[in-house]
N, C-alpha and C positions, 0 to 999 in steps of 0.2 A: 743374727744371734752369734754366729761364729766371729764376726768382727768385734762385737762387744766383748767376747771372751778373750780375744787377742789383745785388746786394749788393756783389760784389767791385768793380764799376765805381763805385758810390757811395763806397766806402772810398777808392778812388784819387782821386776828385774832392775829397773832404774833405781829403785829404793835400795835394793841389795847392793848394787854397784856403788852407790853413794856411801853406804855404811862401810864397805871394804876400803874405800878410799880414805875415809876418816880414820880407820884403824891403821892404815899404812902411814898416814901422816903422824898419827900419835906415837906409833912405835919408834920410828927413827928419831923423833924428837927427844925421846928419853934415852935411846941407845947411842945415837950419834948426834949430839947437839951441835957438832961442829959443821953439819951439812947446811948448805945454803937453803933458804926458804923457797926460792924459785924452783929449784931442782926437785925439791920434795913435792911441791904441788904438781909439777909436770909428771913425775913418776906416778903419783896417785891417780891422776886422770887416766894415764895409759893403762894402769892396772885395772881401773874400774871399767874402762871400755872393753878391755880384753875379757874381763869376767862377764860382762853383759852379753858380749858376742857369743861366748861359749854357752851361756845359759839359753840364749835365743835359739842357737843351733839345736841344742838338746830338745827344747820345747817344740820346734818345728818338726823334728823327726817324730816325736811322740804324736803330734797332731795329725800328721800325714797317715800314720798307721791307723789312727782312730777313724779318719774319713774313709779310708779304703774299706775298713770293716763295715761301716754303715752302707757304703755302696753295694757291697756283696749281699748285705741283708735286704736292701730294696730290690735288687735283681731277683732274689729268691721269691719275695712277695709278688712281684710282677709276673714271674713265671707261674706261680700258683694261681693268680687271678686269671691269667690267660687260659690256664688249664680248666678252671671252673667255668669260664664263659664258653669254652668249647664244649664242655659237657652239657651246659644248659641249652646251648644252641642245638646240640645233637638231640637233647631231650625234647625241645619244643619243635624243632624242624622236622617232625615225622610227617607222614602222608595222611594223617587223620585229623589234623587241626591246622587252622591258619589264624594268625593274629594280625589285626590292623591297629596301629597306634598313631595318635595325633598329639603333637606337643602344642597345646593352646588352640585357639580358634582358627588362627591363620597358618598353623604349621602344616607341612605336607605330610601325608600318611606314609608310614613305614609298614612293611609287610614281613612277617615271619611265618615260615611253614607253608605247607601246601595241603589241599584237599584231594581226595581220590578222584581220578578222572571220571569214574562212573557217576559221580554226583552231578556232573555237568558244570562245575564251577570253573571259570576261566583260570588258566595258569598264569597269564600275564597280569602284572600288578595294575596296569592302567585300565584293564577291562573288569577287574574283580568288583570294583565299587559300582559298576553299572548293574545294579541288582535286577532291574526290570528285564534284562536279557537272559538271565539264567534262573531266576526265581519266578514262582507263580505270581500273578498280579497282586493277589491279596497279601501274600508273604512279602513281596517287594515293597508295597506301600507301608506295611506295618514296620519292617526293619528300617526303612528310610526315616519314618517318624521317630522311631526309638533312637537312632543314631543322632538325629538332630537334637533331641532333648538331652542325650548323653553329653554332647559337646557344649551345648548352650546352658543347660541347667544342672549338669552333673547328676542326671537321673539314671540310676542303674536299671538294667532290665535283664530278663531271662525269657527267651522266646524259642519256639520251635517253628522252623520254616520249612517249606517244601520247594524243591527245585522243579524245573520243567521236566526232569526225568523221573519224577515221582520219588525222589530220594528225600530223606528227612535229615535236617541239620539242627543242631542246638546252637543258638547264638546267645552269648553272655556279654553284657556291656558293663564296664567298671571304670572308675576314675581313681588314679593313684599317683602321688607325687607330681601333681600338675599335668599329668598326661591322661588321655582317654584312650582306652583300648577296647576292642571288640574281638571276642574269640569265637570262631566258627569251628564246631567239632562235629565230625562225621560219627554218628552213633553206631555202636555195635548192634548185633541182632536183638538182644533183649531190650536195650535202651531204645533202639529204633522202633521196636514193637510198642513200647510204652509211649513213645512220642506219637506214633501213629494212632494209638488209642486216644491219646489226648486230643489230637486233631479231629479224630472222628467224634469225640465227645463234644468238642467245640462246634463242629458242624451240626451235630444233632441238637445242641442247645440253641444254636442260631436258627436252625430250621423250626424247632419248637416255638421259639420266640416269634419268628415270622408267621408261623401258622396261627399262633394265638393272636398276634396283631391283626392278621387277616380276619379271624373269627370275630374280633372286636369290631371290625368295620362293617360286617354284614348285619342285617336286621333280623336274623334268625336266632332265637335263643339256643345256646349251646352250653352244655354242662359236663363236668367230669366228677365222678364219685370215687371215694376210696373203697377199700374192701368192705368196710363196715356200713356202707351205704350213705355216709355223710358227704356233703358237697366238698370237693377239693379245689375246683376251679370253675368259674363261669365267665361268659363274655359280657360285654356291655349291654347287648340286647336283652340278655337274661336279667341283668340288674334293672334295666328300665322296665321290663315286664312285671317284675315283682316289686317295683317302686322302691328300690334300694338306692342309697346315696351313690354307691359305685359297686364294681364287681367284688372288690375285697370285702366291702361291707355286707354284700349279699351272702358271701361264703361264711363270714364270721357270724352273722346273725342266723344262718341256716334257713334262709327264706326259700320256700319251695314254690315252683311254678305249677307243678301238677298236683292234683288233689291226692289225698291219702289212698283212696281206692285204686287210682291209676298207678301209683307207685307200687302198691302191693301186687297188682296184676303184673307189672313189669318184672318185679323181683321173682314172681312165681313162674312166669312163662319164658323169660329170657334165658338163653343158654349160650355156651361158647360158640356153637355152630349156627344157631338160629337166633338172630337178634329180634327184639320186640318191634313189631310194626303194627300200628293201629291209629285210629282217630280218637282223640281225647278232647273232651270239653272241659274248659276251665274259665275262670273269670280273670280278665286283664283290664286294669284301669276302670273297674266297675262295670264292664260289659262282658257278656257271655261270648266267648270265642272258641273256635274249633282249630285244633292243631293236628297235623300228621306227625306222629312221634316215632322216631327210630332210636332205639336204645340197644347198644351192643355191650356184652359182658366180656371182660378179660380177666387174667389172673390177678391183676392188681386192683381191679374195681370195674367200673363201667363208664361209658360215655354216651351221651345222647344229644339229639338235635330235634327241634320242633319247628315245623313249617306251618305258618298261619294260613289256613285254608278257609277262613271265614268268608272272604270275598268269593272264593270258588263255590262255597256252599250257597252263598247268596245268588251267584250267577246260575248255579244249577237249579235252585228254586225258581229263579226268574225264568229260566229256560222252560221249566215245567209249566209255569203259569203262561208263558208265551205260547207254548205248544197248545195248551188248553184253550187260550184265547184265539189262537190261529184256527183251531178246530171249530170253535164256536163261530168265528167269522166265516169260515168256509161253509159252515152249516146254514148260515143265513144268506149265502150268495144264491143268486138265481141261476148261476152257471153250474151245471153238474160237475162234480169233482170226485175222483176215486183214487186212493193211494194203495199200492201193493208193496209188500216187503220183498226181501231178496229171494224168498222161496216162491214168489209170484202169488202170494195169498193176500186176500183183501184185508187191509188193516183199518181203513177209514173210508167213509162215504158220507156225503152230505144229503140233506133232505131233497134237494133238487135232483140228485142222481136217482134216488129211489122213486121219486115222482115221475121222472121222465121214462124210466124203463119199466115202472109198475111191477117191481119185484117185491115179494113178501119179506118182512123183516127177519123172520126165522132163518131164511136162506142166507141173507146177507150177514147175519150175526154168526153164522157158522164159519165165516172167513173162507169162502170158496176160492179156488184158484182162478187165475185170470182166464186160462183156457176153458175151464168149466163154466165160467160166467158167460163167455162168448158162445159156447155151445147151447146154454140155456136160452140166451136171447135169440139165437138162430131158430131153435125149436119153437119159440113163441112167435116166429115170423116178425121179429122186430129189427132184424138186421138186413141190409141189402143183400139180395141173392148174388152169389158169385159163381162163375163158371168152374173154378177150382177152389173149393172151400178150404181144403187142407193147406194149399199154398198161401192163400190169403191170410189164414189164421197164423201160419208161421211168420209171414211178413209182419203182421201186426204185433206178434210177441217178440220180434227181434229187437224191440226197443230196450230190452233188458241187457242186450250186448252192445248197444249202440252208444255213441258219445254225444251226437247232436240230437236235438229234438226232432221227432218225426211228426209230420203233418199229413192229414188225409181228409178227404171229403166223403161223407157217408150220406147217400140219398136213401132215406128210410122208406119202407113201404107205405107208411101213413102220410107221406107227402112232405115230411120235414127234411131239412138239409142241415147236416151237422159238420162242423169243422173240428176234427179230433186232433188234439195235441198230446203226444206221449213223450214224456221226458224221463230219462233215467236219473235216479237220485244218487248223490255221492255215497251215501251209506248203504246202498243196495236197494233194489226195487225200482218202481216207476210210479209217476204221477200221470193220471189220465184226466184231461180237461175236455169237456164236450161243449163247444160253442154253437148255439142254435142260430143258424143263418137264415132260417125260413123267412123271418120278417125282413132281414136285410136284403135277401134276394127279391122279395116282393117290392121293397122300396126301390131297389135298383131298376126293376122293371118299370115301376111307376115313374121313376126319375128319367129313364130313357124316353118314355112316352112324353113326359113333360118337355124334355129337351127338343123332341121333334116338333111338339106344338109351338114351343118358343121359336124354333127356327122358322116355322111357317109364318108365325106372327111377325118376326123381324123382317122376313122377306117382303111382307106386304105393308111395312111402315113407309110413310112419306119421308121420314128422317133417314139420313144416311148413318149407318151404324157399322163400326168395325171394332173387333175385340182382339187385343194383342196379349201374348204371354210375356213373362218377365224377360225372356231372351230376345224380345223384339220381333218375334214371328207372329204373323196374323193367324188367328184361330178361326174367325168367321167374319163375313161381311154380307150385307144385303144389296140387292140391286140398286136401291136408291143411292147408296154410297158410291157405287161404281159409276152411276149415271152422272152424279154431281161432279165427279173428278174426271170423267171421260176416260175410264180405263176399262179393260175387258175383264171377263171372269177369270181367264187364265192368268192375267197379271196379278190378280188379288186372290189366288187360290190359297187354301190353308197351308201354312208352313212357309210362306214367302216372307223374307225378312223386310223390316220396315224401310231399310235403305233402298231395296228394289221398288217398294211402293213409292218412295220419295222420287226416284228417277222416273217412274211411270207418271207421277202427278206433276213433274217439273214443267211440262208445257203449259199447265194451267196456273201454277203458282210455285215459284222457286226462291222465295225470300227466306232469309235465315230464321225469321220468327214463325215459320210455318212448320214443315215436317221435321226440320232439324230440332226444333224445340220439342215436338211430340216425341221424337226418338229419345231425346235426353230424359224426358219425364217417364217414359215407359220402361227404359232400361236402367234407371237410376237405382242405386243401392241405399238411398236414404231410408231411415227407419220410418219416417212419416211421409206419406205420398199425398200431398194436398191436391184437391181438385182444382181445375182451372177452366176459365171461360174466356171467350173473346170473339172477335169478328175478323173474318178474312174476306178480302175482295179479290176475286179471281180475275185473270185476264179475259175470261169469257164474258165478264160483266156481272157474273153472279156474286152475290154477297151472302156469305155463309156465317151463321152463328154457331160456333163450335163449343164443345165442352169435353174436357178430359176428366173422366170419372174413374177413380181406383175401385177395383172389384176385389172379391175374395181370391185367395190363392195367388196373390200378387199380380193378378191380371189387370188390364187397363182397357177401358172402353172409350172410344172416340165417337161422338155424335155430331152430325152436321145438319143444320136446318137452313133451308133456303129462305132468307129474310130480305130478299132483294126489294120486294114491293114495300114492305114496312120501313126499310131503311130509307128508301126514297121519300116516303111520306115524312119520316122523322127529319130528314135533312131539310125538307121544305119548312117544317115547323121550326127547325133550328135557325134557319135564315130569317124567319119572321121574328123569332125571339131575339136574334141579334139586332134586328132593326129596332125592336122595342127597347133593348138594352141601350142602344145608342141614344134613343130618344130620352131615356131616363138619365143617361149621363149628361145629355144636353140640358135637361131640366136641372140637374145638380149644379152644373156649371153656371146656369143662369141664377139659381138661388144663391150660390156662393158669391157671384159677382154683385148681385143686388145687396146681399148681406154686407159685403165690404163697403159698398157705396152708401148704405144706410148708417153704418157705424160712425162715420165721421160727423155727419150733421147731428146725430143723436148725442154724440159727445159734446158738441157745441151747445145744444139745447139744455142738456143737464148742467153744463158749466154756467150758462147764463141764468138758469133758474136758481142755482145755488148763489150766484152773484146778487140776484135781486133780493134774496133773503138776508143779505148782509146789511148791517146798520149803515154802512158808509154810503149805500145807494139811496138812502132816504127811507122814511117810514112808509109802510103799506097799510091800507085799510084792511078790514077783516076779509072783505070779499076778495081783494087782490091777493092777500096771503093765502086764502083758500085756493085760488086759481093757480098760484105759483106752486103750492103743494101738490095739486092735481097734475100740473105739468111735470114736476120732478118724479112723482110716482109713476105716471104713465111712461115717461121716458126711461125710467129704470126697468120697468116691465118689458118695454120694447127692446132695451139693450140686452136683457137676459135672453129674450127670444132670438135676437140676432147672434148672440154668443153661442146659444145652443145650436143654431143652424150652422154656424162656422165649425163648431166641434164635430157635428155629424158629417159635414163636408170633408173635414180633415180625416175623419175615420174612414169615410168611403174612398178617399184618395189614397189611403194606405200610407200616409206620411206622419201619422201621429206616433210619437214616441213617449213611453211612460218614463217618468223620472223616479226610479226606485230608490227609496230611502228606508231606514229603519224607523218605524212609527210606534210611539207609545200609545196604545189603544185607549187607555184611561184618559190621557190628555186630549186625544182626538174627540172622544165622546163629550167631554166637558166643553171643548171649544164649539162643537156642533150645537149642543144644548143652549149655550149662551147666545150664539148667533141666531138661533131659531126662536128665541124667547119672544121677540116682537111679533113674529108670524103667528105664534100660538095665541098671543093676546088678541090679535086682530080676528082670528078664527074662533075665539072664545072656547078653546079646548086646552087640555093639559097634556103633558108628556110624562108617561110613567116609564122610567128606565130600569131594567132588570139586568144586572151584570155582576159577575163576581168581583171581589175586591182587587184581585191582581190578574188582569187579562194578559199582561206581558206585552210583547212587541210583535210586529209583523213587518215584513219587507214588501212594500207596495208604493204606489204613487199617492202621496198624501193629498194632493189637490183633487185628483180624480176620485179617490175614496171619499173625500169630504163631499164632493158633488153628488156622489151616489146617495149618501145618507140624506143630504138636504133635499134632493129630488124625491126620495121615497117619503120623507116626512112631509114635504109639501103636498105630495099626492094624497097622503093619508089625511092631511088637514082639509083638503078639498072635499073628501068624502065624509069625514067625521061630522056628526051632528053637533050643534052648539051645546056646550056643557058636558060633553063626553071626554074621554081620555084616549090618547094615542099610545099604544103599547110599543115599546122599543126594547127587545130582549136580545142580549149579546152573549155569546159563549165561544169556547175553543174546542175544536175536535182535532186532536193532534196538533199539527202546525197550521191548520186552516182556521180562519175566522168565519164564524157563522152568526148572522143576526137576522131578526125578524121584525118587521114593522107592521103593526096591525091596527085596524080601526073597526068601529062598530057602526059603520055607515050602511047605506042601502044595499051594498054589495054590487057585483058585476054579473049580469046575465051570462049564462053558459055559452050562448051563441056569440057573445062579444069577447069572451076570454081569449079566443084565438087571435084577436086583432088588437089587444091592448098594447102590444109592443110596436105596432105600426106607427109610422110618423103621421103627425097631424090628425091623430085620433084622440078626441077629448071626451072624457066621460064624467068629469067632475061637475058640481053644481055651479062652480064659478067659471066654467068654460076654460079657455086657455088654448095655447097653440098645439097641445097634444104631442110635445117633444120630450117630456120628462122621462117617461118609461123607456122610450127609444134610446135616450142617452144613457140611462141606467144599464140597459141590456148591452149597449156598445162598450161601455167602460168595464163592465163585469167580464165580458168576453175578452177584452184586451188583457185582463188580469188572469185569464184562463180559469175563470170561475163560472158559477151557475146561478141563475135566478129563477125562482118558481113562484107562481101566484096561485093561492087557494082562496076562492071566494064563493059565497053562497048568498043568494038574494035574501035580504032582510036580516042577515047575521054578520055582515061586514066582510072585510078582505084582509088576508095575511100574505105578505110578500117576504119570502125567505131568500137570502143571498149567502153564497159561500165563496170566500176569497182565499185561495191558497197562498201561502208565503212563498215568495220568489227569492232569487239570489240577487246580489248587488250588481246587476247588469242591465243595460238599457236594451229594451226589446222594441223592434219596429212593429207597428200595427199591421196585421194582415189585411189584404184587400178583402 
């Protein structure tokens, strides 16, 4: 600005100098025309330059004076500003307030002033903003959140905070001129008191809110009433009980939980010192309920709470009913029972008690004392006589001071024996139970006599008997046991462990399958203790048939019978049977060999017979054709018999294997019926098949199953009279196939039924080899099935077969 002013002044000075020069040139031209032009111009320029220099000098002098005046004025303003700042810093920087300022979000804080040391505020700037070190946790978190919102969102605040030294500070946050500042002020007495009251009010409000929140979470109806008796506040349980939408709705609608009579009673009886306490009946959710109500009055109104005791009432009633039922149960017991209260007076007795002691009802209903009752029974000579009655009575009545149950035996003068149980009751008093042991003592006497008789009986048995307890110790043994094993009575005395018995018996028998096995079975912890039988052959030559028999009370009895003679006879019979078996095997081998030898020529005969019937061999007359047919038929029958014998021989040898496949039963029946049609025509009978539409499938050997069906149908055709029908009924039971072949023939006599499955037994009118039913039984057994014959003379025969379904596996025939 100064440079611009100087330029404008310089231009004006140059213009003035040019004008003066022009005047100078013009003047001499008129005054002295005789001057030369060059000299005039030179003089004018010099004069103009001099004039401009003089004017510039004057202007610079004036400008310098003006600048110096402005500098003096600026120094005065600066001095005044510094004085003002000093006064403001002195005003702010007292010891009752401190200001923290931030310039933007990233600016470092600046601090002004200090707080009194008694507040506990740090004096160092770096520690002041660590509010958690000198403010209470609630105040520290609150001021930190407020400062963050002040700096980030320019949100002002006014807070009252507490230091750890219980001092109260006022915190104000503001934003001005792009700067955020927080002022902490230590309050004077009046303001500190007001701030303390505000904190106290906040705490009370928070406590009230917490209390109301807690009351909203409990399931007990709680309410608060104003001075005029109207509802001022209720909790959620109250709102639910009165079926209101919420607690505010219950207050607005004035829904009452208690009936009018109960509220009037509360208003009339409740005082400031004595709150109302009583049980009130009301209806909640349509059900009658009982509440224990407590309502306390205050100057501003009242407050109450209701505890639902409906369940308690129900339990109390149930207890009354239980006690009554208990009394009725005790009254029907055969065991005498008497109950005395804490004052030792009779409160309850059952009919058995009165009957046993024969006491009149009037005396018992008078609730006599326990001691008085004992004296009356003694006077009636119903109690056992004692040498010191007083001491015995005191001992009996000490049950009222005892903790454990007292037990005693009373031998009454009438011959009865009682076991008396006296038990102190938790609520005071005692319960007396009298158990009649007379019959038990008599039974024990009879039992002991029986045991003695049994001991005598066991001692005279020819069998060796020994009884062991669960711990393996012998309880008793008879002389026969000791004689068989060659041990002495001392070695087998009661209480001897079985391992000692084993050592004593070792010279006669020491194999692991003997006494070690017995010891394991006797001392085993298995839930089920199975019996066991077997035979032992001792070194002495004796053969013993033993049995391990579990007894009651986890005891075990060992019995040993000398079967030496019978075993020797059995062995002789076994040897004879083995010889017979070998002879039978030899017979089977012979039959098998012959069958194989017959099969080859039979095949040739059948082949040549079929060849003779072919036209290429020439024509045969009628008689020749008939002979050829007889040859073919007889050869086929003979081949069937040979094949049956071979099948039986294969089964007996144990080498037959079943070819398991999945069989469609409907197709199988159709195939059998078609193949058997000619046989039915020859026998002049019909076949009636009864089977469901869908029999499904079964896993079995199709060829063998087909043979079973054909053999049974052939057998039925042999028995069925001409013109009759053979019944074939088939059905499923689970996965099993069950079928029955029946005929209305003459039937099989009962004495023959046991031999129908024997080989070479023929019972049909057409004779035969008698192998059909044997093959049926063998093939059914290979399929793990069953076959059953039901026949009555004159009514026919029914053969029922059950074939279970197997898995797709080959099974070898058992021997």
